[in-house]
N, C-alpha and C positions, 0 to 999 in steps of 0.2 A: 576709216579715212582719217587723214591728219589735216591739222589746221594749215598746214603749208600749201595744201591744194587750193586754198582761198587766196585770191589775190588782193593788196590793199586797195586797188582801185575800184573794186566791186561795190555796187550798192546793197543796202540790206536786201532789197527784193531780189537781186541776183543770188546772193548768198543764201537765201531762204529757198529759192528755186532749186539751187544746186543741191541743197540738202534733201529736199523733196524727192529729187531725181536720184540721188545717191541712196537713200533708204527705201526707194521704191514704194511711197506710201501715197500716191498721187490717187489710185482707186479708193483707198480708204477715206481720203479727204473729200472726193466726190461723192461717196456714200453718205457723208455727213452733211455735205452742202445740198443735196438733192432735197432733203427734209425742208430746208429753209426756202428754197427756190419753188418747190411744189406749192407750198402755202401762198406764196406771191402769185403764182400763175393761175391756181384754181380759186382762190379766196378762202376765207376763214370758214365757211359753212362746209365746202367740200372737203377741205383739209381736216376739219374736225371728225368727218365722217370717213375718212381714209383709214381703214384698219390695218393694211399691209403697204409698204411702200420700200421696195429694194431694188437697187442696180445689179444686173448680172451681165457682164460684158458691156454692150452699148444698149441693151434692153432694159427699160423701166418697167418693172412688174408693180402693179397697183391692184388694191382690193378695197372695196367700198363697204360699208356696212348698210347700204341701201341700194337696191336696184336702179332706182330712178337716176342716181348720180353716175352710175356705171353707164348707164344710156346716154346721158347728157356728154360725158367724157369722151364715149365712143364717137359721138357726132363732132365733138371738138378736137379730135385728136391731131390733125394735120396743123391747127393754130397752136395748140399746146406744143407740138414737137417744134415749132418756130420760136415760140417764147422760151423754151428750155435750153434750146441752141444758142439764143442770145443771152441768156443769163449763165449758163454753164460752160458754154464755149462749144466750137464746132466739133462734132464727132463724139461727144461724150455720150448723148442720148440719141439714139437713131430710131427707135421704136418704142411704143408704149403697148405693154401686153396686159390686158384687163384680165384679172383672175377673180 
């Protein structure tokens, strides 16, 4: 990709978005962002006891070190999906899979 593809009138945000699209790194950026957003959504205690957290497609896979938290997240799944949609954007996380 050459510098000439970017127009002088574009804002920095637009140029960054074009670079993200051109290098196809949006998925990797979402994987990094999900860790921050997860901690905000579930709180410090649940985040601390999350042993695995990763995105695969539009599914968020989560593993906890304690069964009690897994049970709690199971019942809060719909609320958590709404929070994740607000913070990550629509269509990024469509399901939470507890492992």
